[in-house]
C-alpha positions in Angstrom: -11.5 79.3 70.6 -8.6 78.9 67.6 -5.4 79.3 68.3 -2.0 79.3 65.4 1.4 78.2 66.2 3.6 80.6 64.7 7.2 78.5 66.0 9.9 78.4 63.6 13.1 76.2 64.1 16.6 78.4 62.7 18.3 75.0 62.2 15.9 72.6 61.6 12.6 71.7 62.1 10.0 71.4 64.4 9.0 67.8 65.2 6.3 68.0 67.8 4.5 70.4 69.5 1.8 69.8 72.1 -1.0 72.6 73.6 -2.6 72.7 76.6 -5.9 74.5 77.5 -6.0 74.9 80.9 -9.0 73.5 81.1 -8.3 70.2 81.4 -7.9 70.9 76.9 -5.2 69.3 75.0 -3.6 68.8 71.3 -1.0 68.1 69.4 -2.7 69.7 66.2 -0.7 72.5 64.9 -3.5 75.0 64.6 -6.0 73.5 66.9 -9.5 74.2 68.0 -11.0 74.3 71.9 -14.2 74.7 72.7 -14.2 75.9 76.6 -17.3 75.2 78.8 -17.4 77.3 81.0 -16.2 81.3 81.3 -13.6 82.0 83.0 -9.7 83.0 82.9 -7.4 80.3 81.2 -3.2 80.0 80.9 -2.7 78.2 77.2 0.1 76.6 76.9 2.2 75.8 73.3 5.5 73.5 73.7 7.2 73.2 70.6 10.1 69.9 70.6 12.3 71.2 67.4 13.8 67.6 65.4 17.0 68.0 67.7 14.9 67.6 71.0 15.2 71.2 72.7 11.5 72.3 73.1 10.6 75.5 74.2 7.2 76.5 76.1 5.3 79.6 76.1 2.1 80.9 77.7 -0.5 83.3 77.4 -3.4 84.0 79.2 -6.9 83.7 77.7 -10.8 85.2 79.4 -13.9 83.3 77.8 -16.8 85.2 78.6 -20.2 84.1 79.1 -22.6 82.9 77.5 -25.0 85.6 78.1 -21.9 88.5 77.9 -22.7 91.0 75.2 -19.4 89.7 73.0 -19.3 93.3 71.4 -16.1 94.7 73.1 -12.8 91.8 73.3 -10.0 92.8 75.7 -8.0 95.8 75.3 -10.8 97.5 73.3 -11.4 96.2 69.9 -14.3 96.6 69.5 -16.4 93.1 67.2 -18.8 94.3 65.0 -19.9 92.9 61.5 -20.8 89.7 62.9 -24.4 88.6 63.8 -26.5 84.9 64.7 -28.6 83.7 67.1 -29.3 82.2 69.6 -27.6 79.0 70.6 -25.0 79.6 67.1 -21.5 79.6 67.8 -19.4 82.5 66.4 -15.8 81.5 66.5 -13.2 84.4 66.8 -9.7 84.0 65.9 -6.5 85.9 68.0 -3.1 86.2 67.3 -1.4 85.5 70.3 2.7 86.2 69.7 5.0 83.7 71.5 7.4 86.2 71.3 
C-alpha cells in the first residue's frame, strides 16, 4: 500500500513525521509504501511535528484483502478496472485518504 502525507504548516514547515501502519511497521518517510503480510483491518496513524515543535496526529482505517480475494471492487463501490497480472505478482493500488 502507498501512503501520501499532504500535511502543511501555515506558519513554518513540517520538521518530521511518523507513520504507524497498525501491524508493527513504521516509517518516517513523507510518502511511504508498506506491505501487509496478512489480510485484516488496520489503523494507520500519521503524526507530524512542525518546526516549532507542535504536533498533530490523524488516523485512518485500511482494509487489506487476502491474496485469494478477487480484488475487483474497493470499498464504497469503486471499481478496479484495467489491471492484470499473474499469480504471485504484486499489483499496487494508491488510495488517497484525506487527513482533515
